[in-house]
C-alpha positions as CSV (number, residue, x, y, z in Angstrom):
1,M,-45.6,171.6,12.5
2,N,-44.3,168.1,13.3
3,R,-41.2,166.0,13.3
4,S,-42.2,163.6,10.5
5,T,-40.2,163.5,7.3
6,T,-43.1,162.0,5.4
7,A,-46.7,163.2,5.0
8,P,-48.4,162.1,8.3
9,T,-51.5,159.9,8.3
10,A,-52.0,159.8,12.0
11,D,-51.9,162.2,15.0
12,T,-48.6,163.9,15.3
13,S,-49.0,165.5,18.8
14,R,-46.2,167.7,20.1
15,S,-47.8,167.9,23.5
16,G,-45.7,165.1,25.0
17,A,-43.1,165.8,27.7
18,P,-40.0,164.3,26.1
19,R,-39.1,167.4,24.2
20,R,-40.6,170.0,26.4
21,A,-38.7,170.4,29.7
22,A,-40.9,171.0,32.7
23,G,-38.8,174.1,33.4
24,F,-40.1,175.8,30.4
25,R,-43.7,174.9,31.3
26,R,-43.1,176.6,34.6
27,A,-41.5,179.5,32.7
28,G,-44.5,179.8,30.5
29,A,-46.7,179.9,33.6
30,A,-44.5,182.5,35.1
31,V,-45.0,184.7,32.0
32,L,-48.7,184.4,32.5
33,G,-48.6,184.9,36.3
34,S,-47.1,188.3,35.9
35,V,-49.1,189.5,32.9
36,L,-51.8,192.0,33.5
37,L,-54.3,190.2,31.3
38,G,-57.1,192.8,31.5
39,C,-58.8,190.6,29.0
40,A,-62.1,191.8,27.9
41,L,-62.4,189.1,25.2
42,A,-65.6,187.1,25.5
43,G,-64.7,183.7,26.8
44,C,-61.0,184.4,26.8
45,G,-59.1,181.2,27.3
46,G,-62.4,179.3,27.9
47,T,-63.9,179.4,24.4
48,S,-64.7,176.0,22.9
49,A,-64.5,175.2,19.2
50,A,-68.2,174.6,19.2
51,S,-69.0,178.0,20.6
52,S,-66.5,179.9,18.5
53,P,-68.0,182.3,16.1
54,A,-65.7,181.0,13.4
55,A,-66.9,177.4,13.9
56,A,-70.1,178.0,11.9
57,L,-68.4,179.2,8.8
58,P,-69.1,177.3,5.5
59,L,-66.3,175.4,3.8
60,P,-65.5,176.9,0.4
61,A,-62.9,175.3,-1.9
62,Q,-59.5,175.7,-0.2
63,Q,-57.9,176.8,-3.5
64,Q,-60.0,180.0,-3.6
65,D,-57.9,183.0,-4.4
66,Y,-56.8,184.6,-1.2
67,A,-57.2,188.0,-2.8
68,T,-61.0,187.6,-2.9
69,A,-61.3,187.5,0.9
70,G,-62.9,190.2,3.0
71,A,-61.3,193.6,3.7
72,P,-59.1,193.9,6.7
73,S,-60.4,195.6,9.9
74,S,-58.8,198.6,11.5
75,W,-56.5,198.4,14.6
76,P,-56.3,200.9,17.4
77,T,-52.9,202.5,17.9
78,A,-51.4,204.4,20.9
79,A,-48.4,206.6,21.3
80,A,-46.7,204.6,24.1
81,Q,-44.5,201.6,23.7
82,P,-45.7,198.3,25.2
83,S,-44.0,197.2,28.3
84,G,-41.2,194.6,27.7
85,A,-40.9,191.3,29.4
86,G,-39.1,191.4,32.7
87,G,-38.1,195.0,32.4
88,T,-37.4,195.9,28.8
89,T,-34.1,197.4,27.8
90,A,-33.0,199.0,24.5
91,A,-33.4,195.6,23.0
92,A,-37.2,196.0,23.0
93,V,-39.3,197.4,20.2
94,P,-37.0,199.3,17.8
95,P,-37.0,203.0,18.5
96,A,-39.2,205.3,16.4
97,G,-37.4,206.8,13.3
98,P,-38.3,209.1,10.5
99,G,-40.6,206.5,8.9
100,S,-42.4,205.6,12.1
101,A,-46.1,205.9,12.6
102,S,-48.0,208.8,14.0
103,P,-51.6,208.7,15.3
104,G,-54.0,208.2,12.4
105,D,-51.2,207.3,10.0
106,P,-52.6,205.2,7.1
107,K,-49.2,203.6,6.7
108,P,-48.3,202.9,10.4
109,L,-45.6,200.4,9.5
110,S,-43.7,202.6,7.0
111,G,-40.0,202.2,7.5
112,R,-40.4,198.8,9.2
113,T,-39.0,195.5,8.0
114,I,-40.9,192.3,8.9
115,V,-39.8,188.7,8.1
116,V,-42.6,186.2,7.6
117,D,-41.5,182.5,7.8
118,P,-44.1,180.1,6.2
119,G,-43.6,176.9,8.0
120,H,-42.2,173.9,6.0
121,N,-42.1,173.8,2.2
122,P,-44.4,172.0,-0.2
123,N,-41.4,170.3,-1.8
124,N,-39.9,168.9,1.4
125,T,-41.5,165.5,0.8
126,A,-39.3,164.9,-2.2
127,H,-36.1,165.6,-0.3
128,P,-36.0,163.3,2.8
129,T,-32.2,163.1,2.9
130,E,-31.8,166.9,2.7
131,I,-34.4,167.8,5.3
132,N,-33.2,165.1,7.7
133,R,-29.7,166.6,7.8
134,Q,-28.8,167.8,11.3
135,V,-28.1,171.5,11.8
136,D,-26.6,173.3,14.8
137,V,-29.2,175.3,16.8
138,G,-26.8,176.4,19.5
139,N,-27.8,174.1,22.4
140,G,-28.1,171.0,20.2
141,H,-28.8,169.7,16.7
142,K,-32.2,169.4,14.9
143,E,-33.4,168.3,11.5
144,C,-32.9,170.8,8.8
145,D,-36.7,170.9,8.3
146,T,-39.7,168.6,8.3
147,T,-42.6,168.0,6.0
148,G,-45.2,169.3,8.5
149,T,-48.6,167.9,9.1
150,E,-51.9,167.9,7.2
151,T,-55.7,167.6,7.6
152,N,-57.4,164.3,7.3
153,A,-58.6,165.5,3.9
154,G,-54.9,166.1,2.8
155,Y,-54.6,169.9,3.0
156,T,-51.0,170.2,3.9
157,E,-49.5,172.5,6.5
158,A,-47.0,173.7,4.0
159,A,-49.8,174.9,1.6
160,Y,-51.7,176.4,4.5
161,S,-48.8,178.3,6.0
162,L,-47.8,179.7,2.6
163,D,-51.4,180.9,1.9
164,V,-51.7,182.7,5.3
165,S,-48.2,184.2,4.8
166,H,-49.3,185.6,1.4
167,R,-52.3,187.1,3.0
168,L,-50.3,188.6,5.8
169,R,-47.7,190.0,3.4
170,D,-50.4,191.8,1.5
171,L,-51.8,193.3,4.7
172,L,-48.4,194.4,6.0
173,Q,-47.4,195.9,2.7
174,G,-50.6,197.8,2.7
175,L,-49.6,199.2,6.1
176,G,-46.3,200.4,4.6
177,A,-44.0,197.6,5.8
178,T,-41.2,195.9,3.8
179,V,-41.9,192.2,4.0
180,V,-39.4,189.4,3.5
181,L,-40.5,185.8,3.1
182,T,-38.1,183.1,4.1
183,Q,-39.5,181.0,1.2
184,D,-42.2,181.3,-1.3
185,G,-42.6,177.6,-2.4
186,D,-39.9,178.4,-5.0
187,R,-37.1,176.3,-3.8
188,G,-36.4,172.6,-3.7
189,F,-36.7,172.2,0.0
190,G,-36.3,174.1,3.3
191,P,-34.8,176.5,4.0
192,C,-33.2,174.8,7.0
193,V,-34.2,176.1,10.4
194,D,-30.9,177.9,11.0
195,E,-31.2,179.6,7.6
196,R,-34.7,180.7,8.4
197,A,-33.4,182.5,11.5
198,A,-30.4,183.9,9.5
199,I,-32.8,185.5,6.9
200,G,-34.4,187.6,9.6
201,N,-31.1,188.5,11.2
202,K,-29.6,189.5,7.8
203,A,-32.7,191.7,7.1
204,H,-32.3,193.4,10.5
205,A,-36.0,192.8,10.8
206,D,-38.0,194.8,13.3
207,A,-39.9,191.6,14.1
208,A,-40.4,188.1,12.6
209,I,-42.9,185.3,12.8
210,S,-43.0,181.7,11.8
211,I,-46.5,180.5,10.8
212,H,-47.6,176.9,11.4
213,G,-50.5,174.6,11.7
214,D,-50.1,172.0,14.5
215,G,-50.3,168.2,14.3
216,G,-51.7,167.5,17.7
217,P,-54.1,164.9,19.0
218,A,-57.4,164.7,17.1
219,S,-59.3,165.4,20.3
220,G,-57.4,168.7,20.9
221,S,-58.2,172.1,19.4
222,G,-57.1,175.7,19.5
223,F,-54.0,177.8,18.8
224,H,-50.9,178.7,20.8
225,V,-48.0,181.1,20.5
226,I,-44.4,179.8,21.1
227,M,-42.0,182.3,22.5
228,P,-38.2,181.9,23.0
229,A,-36.5,180.9,26.2
230,K,-33.1,182.5,26.7
231,V,-30.5,180.4,25.0
232,V,-26.8,181.3,25.2
233,A,-25.0,178.3,23.9
234,G,-22.7,177.6,21.0
235,K,-23.6,179.9,18.1
236,A,-26.9,180.9,19.7
237,D,-27.4,184.0,21.8
238,N,-30.9,185.3,21.8
239,S,-30.7,187.1,25.2
240,A,-31.2,190.6,23.7
241,V,-34.5,189.7,22.1
242,V,-36.2,187.4,24.6
243,A,-38.0,190.2,26.4
244,P,-39.4,191.9,23.3
245,S,-40.3,188.6,21.8
246,H,-42.5,187.8,24.9
247,T,-44.2,191.2,24.6
248,F,-44.9,190.5,20.9
249,G,-46.2,187.0,21.8
250,L,-48.7,188.4,24.3
251,L,-50.0,190.9,21.8
252,L,-50.2,188.2,19.1
253,R,-52.1,185.8,21.4
254,D,-54.8,188.4,22.1
255,A,-55.0,189.8,18.6
256,F,-55.3,186.4,17.0
257,H,-58.0,185.2,19.4
258,Q,-60.0,188.4,18.8
259,A,-59.7,188.3,15.0
260,T,-60.5,184.6,14.5
261,G,-62.5,183.4,17.6
262,E,-60.1,180.4,17.8
263,P,-59.8,179.2,21.4
264,F,-56.5,178.8,23.2
265,A,-55.1,175.3,22.7
266,D,-56.6,172.8,25.2
267,Y,-53.9,170.1,24.7
268,V,-50.7,172.0,24.9
269,A,-49.3,175.3,26.3
270,D,-51.0,177.4,29.0
271,Q,-53.6,180.0,28.1
272,G,-52.3,180.0,24.5
273,L,-48.6,180.6,25.4
274,D,-45.6,178.4,25.4
275,T,-41.9,179.0,26.0
276,R,-39.3,176.8,24.4
277,D,-35.6,176.4,23.9
278,D,-35.6,173.6,21.3
279,L,-36.5,175.5,18.1
280,G,-33.6,176.7,16.0
281,G,-35.7,179.5,14.5
282,L,-36.0,181.1,17.9
283,N,-32.7,180.1,19.5
284,L,-30.7,181.6,16.6
285,S,-32.8,184.7,16.1
286,T,-31.2,188.1,16.9
287,V,-34.5,189.9,16.1
288,P,-37.8,189.7,18.1
289,K,-39.5,186.5,16.9
290,V,-42.2,184.1,17.8
291,F,-43.9,181.0,16.3
292,I,-47.7,180.7,16.1
293,E,-49.5,177.3,15.8
294,T,-52.7,178.7,14.4
295,G,-54.8,175.6,15.0
296,N,-54.6,171.9,15.1
297,M,-55.0,170.4,11.6
298,R,-55.7,167.0,13.0
299,N,-58.8,168.2,14.8
300,S,-61.9,168.2,12.6
301,G,-63.3,171.5,13.8
302,D,-59.9,173.4,13.5
303,A,-59.4,171.7,10.1
304,Q,-62.7,173.0,8.8
305,R,-61.9,176.5,9.8
306,M,-58.3,176.4,8.5
307,T,-59.4,175.2,5.1
308,D,-61.8,178.2,4.8
309,P,-60.2,181.1,2.9
310,Q,-62.3,183.6,4.8
311,W,-61.0,182.3,8.1
312,R,-57.5,182.3,6.8
313,Q,-57.9,186.0,5.9
314,R,-59.0,186.7,9.5
315,A,-56.0,184.7,10.8
316,A,-53.7,186.9,8.7
317,Q,-55.5,190.0,9.9
318,G,-55.0,189.0,13.5
319,I,-51.3,188.6,13.0
320,A,-51.1,191.9,11.1
321,D,-52.9,193.6,14.0
322,A,-50.3,192.2,16.4
323,F,-47.4,193.5,14.4
324,T,-49.0,196.9,14.2
325,A,-49.6,197.0,18.0
326,F,-46.1,195.8,18.7
327,L,-44.3,198.2,16.4
328,T,-46.3,201.3,17.0
329,G,-47.0,200.9,20.7
330,G,-50.7,200.0,20.3
331,S,-52.9,197.9,22.6
332,N,-53.6,194.2,22.6
333,G,-56.8,192.5,21.5
334,S,-58.6,193.5,24.7
335,G,-57.9,197.2,24.3
336,T,-55.2,197.2,27.1
337,K,-51.5,196.9,27.0
338,P,-49.8,193.8,28.3
339,G,-48.1,194.1,31.7
340,P,-44.5,193.1,32.3
341,A,-43.8,189.4,31.9
342,S,-41.1,187.4,33.6
343,V,-38.6,185.9,31.2
344,P,-37.0,182.5,31.9
345,S,-33.2,182.6,32.1
């Protein structure tokens, strides 16, 4: 994900301070400071790209059909609901209903609706005027959308995010969920960031995710999860979903790390977690939602993994695992539930 409106040919780091207020850095640190990590993952937070088990993967053609990738792994479930951030209220994980999972249920997400938002659109490059249009995100205005980033070899973030989203959709549908994509490469541009949020709201989704590849400095590697700061301004009021979104973000961080071996980003965020108030897709969401920057496409090691269909399948599996844990009360990637997390006001 980047701010460019043309396909980037140089580093497009989003790690600079101008658009990340220091307060939200401190808020992200507060989240981590109160989380009971209990992390049994080998090298959690300290894994390097070179030592990652995924780093040694071969590099098949990136157009390989995603349906040929390996079978998904299982995910442990538990009866209890994960703790919400800062003291969860009724706005946390939606209550169990007639279609909810029971222990050992082969369709644990039956009755659940999940919105998957593939970042950017392969056709955005042909519509600079449209995607540069400013839209209201509550506490300001942002571009309708951007073109996204790409690897040095030209594999675009839009193509990558759509591929991972297709894989994730198939896994979630196999678990019984109804899956709504915000776009499927079938529209001229966008949708704009405000419409992406509106799609999840209109669907009354149990949870939503926006999938991206980052355009950070070439020297930086790793993934991070972006969670919403509380925004009550203009047409934005996400206060009811900030806490469950943070719970989901913690589960996603652990599950993705476990499934892929990808280290936490070493150039942005803190231990794989960031909290922001400048993303319309989070500001305007009234359902629990997070973003995930699954790796840095400008880094050669991350790029090699992200262009491997087998790694992309594991990436989708890690995200599916997090949804299952969040919506059924299962554990995180370390086998423990996340503790309460403080939420920035």
